[in-house]
N, C-alpha and C positions, 0 to 999 in steps of 0.2 A: 114871246115863243113860238116855235116852229111849227106850223099844222104837217099831220103826217097824213100822207094819201095811199092810195091802194093803185094808184098809177103806175104803172112801168115805165120805163123808158122807149120810144121808139124804134126798132132794128130795122136792121135792111133786109127786105122783102125777099131775098136770096135765103135767109136764114129759116124762112118756114118750111115747115115738112108739107107733103100731101094730105090732103084735108083740112088744114088750118085756113081759117078764114082772119081777113084782118083789113084794117082800114086805112088809106093811102095819109099819110100826115105832112104837114108844112115843112118843108125841109127848116132845120134850125144853122143858125151861124152864117148866114148868108148863103149856103146854098141855093141850088136849083135842081128843081125834075129835068133832066135834057127833055129838049122841043120835040124831039122824034115820042119818047112815051108820054108825054102830054097830049101829043095829038091822037096817040092811040085811047085814050081816056085815063093816066093816071095821072089825077089830078087831087089835090086835098078833099077829103072827105068822101072819096070812092070807096065801096067796099068791092072786096076782091076775095076768090079762093083758089088756092095751089089746087090744081087737079090733079096731075102726074109728073112726077120725072123720069128723065130717060134711064136705064140701068146704070149708068156711070153718072148720074147726076145733072147732066146738063146735055137738052135744055130742060125747061119749065114750062109747063103746060099752064096757063093762068084763066081764069075766067073771072070777066069784069064788065059790068054792064051788057050783060045777055048775049057775051059772043066770048069766043077761047081765042089763045094765042099763043106761039112759042117764043118765047125766048130766051138768050144764053145767059147765065150766072151772073156772069160781068156785066151784064147791062139790069141787072134786077138790085144790083148792090146800090146804084143812083137814090134807089125809092126808100122810103122808111116807111113802116107801119106800124100801127099800134094791134098787136093782137087781140082779137076775139075773147073776149070773158077776162080781160087783163085790166078792167076799169070796173068799178060797184055799178 
């Protein structure tokens, strides 16, 4: 019998809206978080928050580990996150 869970599939970080929090997940299927993003602190288990987006949606301001940075949406597609409140 298959157990039912309330976990949602991780989504690309680029899909989070301003004000949403999430936790960086381990990539599945043999994928990796790009080295530059790992160096900036995007490692599995790290909590982050999307602070705001530019008027046309790009770049995105992210807060993690006590600092803020702006990244392009295409860079954020490589990072998967569990959205806060998506699990029990």
